[in-house]
C-alpha positions as a Markdown table, in Angstrom:
| # | Residue | x | y | z |
|---|---|---|---|---|
| 1 | Met | -53.7 | 14.4 | -54.1 |
| 2 | Arg | -53.4 | 11.0 | -52.5 |
| 3 | Asp | -55.6 | 9.5 | -55.3 |
| 4 | Glu | -53.4 | 11.1 | -58.0 |
| 5 | Ile | -49.9 | 10.2 | -56.8 |
| 6 | Gly | -50.5 | 7.8 | -53.9 |
| 7 | Leu | -49.1 | 10.2 | -51.2 |
| 8 | Ala | -50.7 | 12.7 | -48.9 |
| 9 | Pro | -49.3 | 16.2 | -49.3 |
| 10 | Lys | -47.3 | 16.0 | -46.1 |
| 11 | Glu | -45.8 | 12.7 | -47.1 |
| 12 | Leu | -44.8 | 14.1 | -50.5 |
| 13 | Leu | -43.2 | 17.2 | -48.8 |
| 14 | Asn | -41.3 | 14.9 | -46.4 |
| 15 | Leu | -40.1 | 12.7 | -49.3 |
| 16 | Leu | -38.9 | 15.8 | -51.3 |
| 17 | Arg | -37.1 | 17.2 | -48.3 |
| 18 | Ile | -35.4 | 13.9 | -47.6 |
| 19 | Glu | -34.4 | 13.7 | -51.3 |
| 20 | Gln | -32.9 | 17.2 | -51.2 |
| 21 | Gly | -31.1 | 16.4 | -47.9 |
| 22 | Trp | -29.7 | 13.2 | -49.4 |
| 23 | Ile | -28.5 | 15.1 | -52.5 |
| 24 | Ser | -26.9 | 17.7 | -50.3 |
| 25 | Leu | -25.3 | 15.1 | -48.1 |
| 26 | Tyr | -23.9 | 13.2 | -51.1 |
| 27 | Gly | -22.6 | 16.4 | -52.7 |
| 28 | Thr | -21.1 | 18.2 | -49.7 |
| 29 | Gly | -20.7 | 15.4 | -47.0 |
| 30 | Ser | -22.0 | 17.9 | -44.5 |
| 31 | Ile | -24.9 | 16.6 | -42.3 |
| 32 | Ser | -25.6 | 20.1 | -40.9 |
| 33 | Glu | -25.9 | 21.5 | -44.5 |
| 34 | Ala | -28.1 | 18.6 | -45.5 |
| 35 | Ser | -30.5 | 19.4 | -42.6 |
| 36 | Asn | -31.2 | 23.0 | -43.7 |
| 37 | Leu | -34.8 | 22.1 | -44.8 |
| 38 | Phe | -35.6 | 20.7 | -41.3 |
| 39 | Ala | -36.2 | 22.2 | -37.9 |
| 40 | Asp | -32.9 | 21.0 | -36.7 |
| 41 | His | -30.2 | 18.3 | -37.1 |
| 42 | Ala | -32.1 | 15.8 | -35.0 |
| 43 | His | -35.3 | 16.2 | -37.0 |
| 44 | Phe | -33.3 | 15.6 | -40.2 |
| 45 | Ser | -31.6 | 12.5 | -38.7 |
| 46 | Arg | -35.0 | 11.0 | -37.6 |
| 47 | Glu | -36.6 | 11.5 | -40.9 |
| 48 | Phe | -33.6 | 10.3 | -42.9 |
| 49 | Arg | -33.5 | 7.1 | -40.8 |
| 50 | Arg | -37.3 | 6.7 | -41.2 |
| 51 | Phe | -37.1 | 6.9 | -45.0 |
| 52 | Thr | -33.8 | 5.1 | -45.6 |
| 53 | Gly | -33.3 | 2.8 | -42.7 |
| 54 | Ile | -29.8 | 4.2 | -41.9 |
| 55 | Ser | -28.6 | 7.3 | -40.2 |
| 56 | Pro | -27.1 | 10.2 | -42.1 |
| 57 | Arg | -23.8 | 9.4 | -40.3 |
| 58 | Asp | -23.9 | 5.8 | -41.5 |
| 59 | Tyr | -24.7 | 6.9 | -45.0 |
| 60 | Lys | -21.8 | 9.3 | -45.0 |
| 61 | Arg | -19.5 | 6.4 | -43.9 |
| 62 | Leu | -20.8 | 4.2 | -46.7 |
| 63 | Lys | -20.2 | 7.0 | -49.2 |
| 64 | Leu | -16.7 | 7.7 | -48.0 |
| 65 | Ser | -15.8 | 4.0 | -48.0 |
| 66 | Gly | -17.3 | 3.5 | -51.5 |
| 67 | Asp | -19.4 | 0.5 | -50.4 |
| 68 | Leu | -22.3 | -0.1 | -52.8 |
| 69 | Ile | -22.8 | 3.6 | -53.4 |
| 70 | Val | -24.2 | 4.2 | -56.9 |
| 71 | Asn | -25.1 | 7.8 | -57.9 |
| 72 | Gly | -25.5 | 8.7 | -54.2 |
| 73 | Phe | -27.7 | 5.8 | -53.2 |
| 74 | Asp | -26.9 | 2.6 | -51.6 |
| 75 | Glu | -28.6 | 0.0 | -53.8 |
| 76 | Ala | -30.4 | -1.7 | -51.0 |
| 77 | Val | -31.5 | 1.5 | -49.4 |
| 78 | Ala | -32.7 | 2.9 | -52.7 |
| 79 | Ala | -34.7 | -0.2 | -53.3 |
| 80 | Gln | -36.3 | 0.1 | -49.9 |
| 81 | Leu | -37.0 | 3.8 | -50.4 |
| 82 | Leu | -38.8 | 3.0 | -53.7 |
| 83 | Leu | -40.8 | 0.2 | -52.1 |
| 84 | Ser | -41.9 | 2.5 | -49.2 |
| 85 | Ala | -43.0 | 5.4 | -51.5 |
């Protein structure tokens, strides 16, 4: 699988879970709802920060303030996420 898409199966699963958490966080604003695919809230927060460079709480603040949020993604964080994938 790594040869075909450049990610190990576990990395792909984590990326997809983070993406679903991000969509949920953007849509609902609820961190606890966004963490449903993870063992617990702390696990979601760790993985979210690892992939995006910011905490879910900071992302929520950015979203509420309207700073640089485009379609649910901060432009700089989205660029970083694409580079790390």
